[in-house]
C-alpha positions in Angstrom: 0.0 0.0 0.0 2.7 2.4 -1.0 1.9 6.1 -1.0 -1.3 5.6 1.1 -1.8 7.8 4.1 -1.2 5.9 7.3 -4.7 6.8 8.7 -6.3 5.3 5.6 -4.1 2.3 5.5 -4.5 1.4 9.2 -8.1 2.7 9.8 -9.7 1.3 6.7 -8.0 -2.1 6.9 -9.3 -2.5 10.4 -12.8 -1.0 9.9 -14.0 -2.4 6.6 -17.0 -4.1 8.3 -18.0 -0.9 10.1 -17.7 0.9 6.8 -20.1 -1.4 5.1 -22.7 -1.1 7.8 -22.2 2.5 8.9 -21.7 4.4 5.6 -24.8 5.5 3.6 -25.4 4.8 0.0 -26.2 7.6 -2.5 -29.5 9.2 -3.4 -31.4 8.7 -6.6 -30.3 12.2 -7.7 -26.7 10.8 -8.1 -28.0 8.1 -10.4 -29.8 10.7 -12.5 -26.6 12.8 -12.6 -24.5 9.7 -13.7 -27.0 8.9 -16.5 -27.6 12.5 -17.5 -24.8 15.0 -17.1 -22.1 12.4 -17.0 -23.3 10.1 -19.8 -22.4 6.9 -18.0 -24.1 3.9 -19.6 -23.8 0.8 -21.7 -20.8 0.7 -24.0 -18.7 2.9 -21.7 -15.8 1.8 -19.5 -15.6 3.8 -16.2 -13.4 3.6 -13.2 -14.2 3.8 -9.5 -10.9 5.0 -8.0 -10.6 4.4 -4.3 -13.6 2.1 -4.6 -13.5 1.0 -0.9 -16.1 -1.6 -0.1 -18.1 -0.9 -3.3 -20.7 1.6 -2.0 -20.4 3.7 -5.1 -19.4 0.8 -7.4 -23.0 -0.5 -7.2 -24.3 2.8 -8.6 -21.8 2.8 -11.4 -22.8 -0.8 -12.3 -26.4 0.3 -12.3 -25.6 2.5 -15.3 -24.9 -0.5 -17.5 -21.3 0.5 -18.0 -18.2 -1.7 -17.6 -16.8 -0.8 -14.2 -13.2 -1.1 -13.1 -12.9 -0.8 -9.3 -9.4 0.3 -8.2 -8.6 0.2 -4.4 -5.2 0.1 -2.5 -6.5 -1.4 0.8 -6.7 -5.2 0.4 -9.5 -5.6 3.1 -11.6 -3.0 1.4 -11.0 -4.5 -2.1 -12.2 -7.9 -0.8 -15.4 -6.3 0.5 -15.9 -4.6 -2.9 -15.4 -7.9 -4.8 -17.9 -9.7 -2.6 -20.5 -6.9 -2.9 -20.0 -6.2 -6.6 -18.7 -9.3 -8.4 -19.7 -7.9 -11.8 -17.0 -5.2 -11.6 -13.4 -5.7 -12.6 -11.4 -5.4 -9.4 -7.8 -4.2 -9.4 -5.3 -3.1 -6.8 -3.9 0.3 -7.4 -3.9 3.9 -6.2 -4.3 7.5 -7.6 -0.7 7.9 -8.7 -0.4 4.3 -10.1 -3.7 3.4 -11.9 -3.4 0.0 -13.5 -4.8 1.0 -16.9 -3.6 2.0 -20.4 -3.4 5.6 -21.6 -6.7 7.1 -22.8 -8.6 3.8 -22.1 -11.6 4.9 -20.0 -14.7 7.0 -20.6 -15.0 8.4 -17.1 -13.4 8.1 -13.7 -15.1 8.7 -10.3 -13.8 9.1 -6.8 -16.5 8.7 -4.1 -15.5 9.7 -0.5 -11.9 9.5 -1.6 -10.5 12.4 -3.5 -9.5 14.4 -0.4 -7.0 11.6 0.4 -5.0 12.1 -2.7 -5.8 15.5 -4.1 -2.5 16.5 -5.9 -1.1 17.5 -9.2 0.4 14.1 -9.5 -2.9 12.3 -9.0 -4.7 14.6 -11.5 -1.9 14.0 -14.1 -2.3 10.2 -13.6 -6.1 10.4 -13.9 -5.8 12.6 -17.0 -3.5 9.9 -18.5 -6.1 7.2 -18.4 -9.1 9.3 -19.5 -10.1 9.7 -23.1 -10.3 13.3 -24.3 -13.6 14.9 -23.3 -14.2 12.3 -20.6 -15.2 13.3 -17.1 -13.6 13.1 -13.7 -16.4 13.0 -11.1 -16.0 13.6 -7.4 -18.7 12.6 -4.9 -19.0 13.0 -1.1 -21.7 12.3 1.4 -21.2 15.1 4.0 -22.6 15.0 7.5 -25.3 17.8 7.7 -24.1 19.7 10.8 -27.1 22.0 10.8 -28.5 19.2 12.9 -27.4 19.8 16.5 -26.7 16.1 17.3 -24.7 15.7 14.1 -22.6 18.7 15.1 -22.1 17.0 18.5 -20.8 13.9 16.7 -18.2 16.0 14.9 -17.2 17.5 18.2 -16.6 14.0 19.6 -14.5 13.0 16.6 -12.5 16.3 16.3 -9.8 15.5 19.0 -8.7 12.4 16.9 -8.3 14.1 13.5 -4.7 15.2 13.9 -3.5 16.0 10.4 -5.7 13.5 8.6 -6.9 14.8 5.2 -10.6 15.8 5.5 -13.2 16.9 3.0 -14.4 19.8 5.2 -10.9 21.4 5.2 -11.3 22.1 1.5 -7.7 21.3 0.6 -9.0 19.2 -2.3 -10.3 22.4 -4.0 -6.9 23.9 -4.1 -5.7 21.7 -6.9 -8.3 23.3 -9.2 -8.2 24.8 -11.8 -5.9 22.0 -13.1 -3.9 21.8 -16.3 -5.6 19.8 -19.0 -9.0 20.0 -17.3 -12.1 22.1 -17.8 -13.5 24.3 -15.0 -14.9 22.4 -12.0 -18.7 22.3 -11.7 -20.7 21.4 -8.6 -24.1 20.3 -7.5 -25.6 19.4 -4.1 -28.4 17.0 -3.1 -30.1 16.2 0.2 -29.8 12.7 1.5 -30.8 10.7 4.6 -29.4 7.4 6.0 -32.1 5.5 8.0 -31.6 2.5 10.2 -30.8 1.4 13.8 -28.7 3.6 16.0 -25.7 1.2 16.1 -25.6 1.0 12.4 -26.2 4.5 11.1 -24.7 6.5 14.0 -22.2 4.4 16.1 -20.8 2.4 13.1 -20.6 5.6 11.1 -18.3 7.2 13.6 -16.2 4.1 14.2 -15.7 3.7 10.4 -13.9 7.1 10.2 -10.3 6.3 9.5 -8.7 8.1 12.3 -11.1 6.7 14.8 -10.7 3.1 13.5 -6.9 3.5 13.8 -7.2 4.1 17.5 -6.6 1.4 20.2 -9.6 -0.5 21.2 -9.8 1.4 24.5 -10.1 4.7 22.7 -12.7 3.3 20.3 -14.7 2.1 23.3 -14.5 5.6 24.8 -15.7 7.1 21.6 -18.6 4.6 21.3 -19.7 5.5 24.9 -19.7 9.2 24.1 -21.8 8.6 21.0 -24.3 6.5 22.9 -24.5 9.2 25.6 -26.1 11.5 23.0 -29.3 9.5 23.3 -29.9 11.2 26.6 -29.6 14.7 25.1 -31.5 13.9 21.9 -34.6 11.8 22.3 -34.8 11.3 18.5 -31.7 9.2 18.7 -33.5 6.7 21.0 -36.1 6.2 18.3 -36.0 3.2 15.9 -35.2 3.9 13.1 -32.8 6.9 13.3 -32.5 9.2 10.4 -29.0 10.6 9.8 -29.0 13.7 7.5 -26.4 14.3 4.9 -25.6 16.6 2.0 -24.3 14.8 -1.1 -21.9 16.9 -3.2 -21.0 16.1 -6.7 -18.3 17.9 -8.6 -17.0 17.3 -12.1 -14.5 18.4 -14.7 -13.5 17.0 -18.1 -10.2 16.2 -19.8 -9.6 18.8 -22.5 -8.9 17.5 -26.0 
């Protein structure tokens, strides 16, 4: 797992099961965006870079396109293979994509681009894209306008250290990028509904820098998360609805 941030390497290798249960899928709006604006469909070859456990790979397969799932963490790649056997699964990362030059019709990074946002990664992605093809970036972002979601972020904050995070906005600083069109963005509302342990506790424990902590620290975090039920009666309900904002951003390789 060369060139992979230690928090991603250690956390995601240990928390792949929590990632599967705790992370939400994506709203119908994203499927519409893929089929419409992005032109993903039958006869196209597209890449899920940083595919993880296959949460987004499923949506790409739903377009009818041939999907290549590229993931550097072995435990995550195994989960992706089990969840999405129809995809072509390959070990690789953003600066070493195991594909030929100008061989794909689109490349997507879901919950991943902030880990490797760099000129080197964009150059490697540009290498494998056909001219005019799109790079799509997708994130489910916790909606912190909800007080209890804001409290979850407060519980996690002491463990962040220097881990790359979406909310820091560092990923935006690589744009505009040579050889790409201007970045476009759109946002959708999304909700993850299920039992508290699944959609709230496992969501927190699936965060890389939490999953990389010793078991004693993870247990302390879980206790703090469960304590929120006392302050917020809606968290004692079954099911619980966890609000998100889903951001999509895209750019195209210039001819």
